[in-house]
C-alpha positions in Angstrom: -273.7 -51.2 135.0 -270.9 -53.6 135.9 -267.2 -53.7 136.6 -265.2 -55.8 134.1 -261.8 -57.4 134.1 -260.2 -59.2 131.2 -259.5 -62.9 131.2 -255.8 -62.1 130.9 -255.8 -60.1 134.2 -258.0 -62.7 135.9 -255.5 -65.5 135.0 -252.5 -63.3 136.0 -254.0 -62.7 139.5 -254.4 -66.5 140.0 -257.8 -66.0 141.6 -259.5 -68.9 143.2 -262.8 -67.3 144.5 -265.1 -67.1 141.6 -268.5 -68.4 140.6 -270.4 -69.0 137.3 -272.2 -66.1 136.0 -275.9 -66.9 135.5 -276.7 -64.1 133.0 -275.6 -62.5 129.7 -274.4 -58.9 129.3 -275.8 -56.6 126.6 -272.8 -54.8 125.2 -272.7 -51.2 123.8 -272.4 -52.5 120.3 -275.7 -54.5 120.8 -274.3 -58.0 120.9 -274.6 -60.3 124.0 -271.7 -61.8 125.9 -271.7 -64.5 128.6 -269.1 -63.6 131.2 -266.6 -66.3 132.0 -267.1 -65.9 135.7 -268.2 -63.5 138.5 -265.8 -62.4 141.2 -267.7 -61.1 144.3 -264.8 -59.6 146.3 -261.9 -58.4 144.3 -259.5 -56.1 146.2 -257.3 -53.7 144.3 -255.2 -50.6 145.0 -255.9 -47.3 143.2 -253.5 -44.6 144.3 -253.5 -44.7 148.1 -256.9 -46.4 148.3 -257.6 -50.1 148.6 -261.0 -50.9 147.1 -263.2 -54.0 147.0 -265.4 -54.6 144.0 -267.4 -57.3 142.2 -266.4 -57.9 138.6 -267.4 -59.9 135.6 -264.5 -61.6 133.8 -264.8 -61.2 130.0 -262.7 -62.5 127.1 -261.5 -59.3 125.5 -259.8 -60.3 122.3 -259.7 -56.8 120.7 -256.3 -55.3 120.3 -255.8 -52.5 122.8 -258.7 -53.6 125.0 -258.6 -52.2 128.5 -257.6 -54.8 131.2 -260.2 -53.4 133.6 -263.3 -51.2 133.2 -264.8 -49.7 136.3 -268.5 -48.9 136.0 -271.3 -47.4 138.0 -271.0 -49.9 140.9 -267.5 -48.6 141.5 -268.5 -45.0 141.2 -271.2 -45.6 143.9 -268.7 -47.5 146.1 -266.3 -44.6 146.2 -269.1 -42.1 146.6 -268.4 -40.0 143.5 -270.9 -37.6 142.2 -271.2 -35.4 139.1 -272.2 -31.8 139.0 -273.3 -30.1 135.9 
């Protein structure tokens, strides 16, 4: 239940406001990863909306890895809901 950005995107944005991440993430493939950093207030534009999120910075070495993964915190922030 986190938002994730890749280390490459983090470096390209030249971000200066970050903090050490005090915990490990349990990934879907069952291994644990320690985020490189935690960014509390990251502004980005999605369509015509400017949003602010918190995100974990991960080293994503896999070919074709997504540069950003928006999770449940983002869904709550934009007030989405699912109907079945």
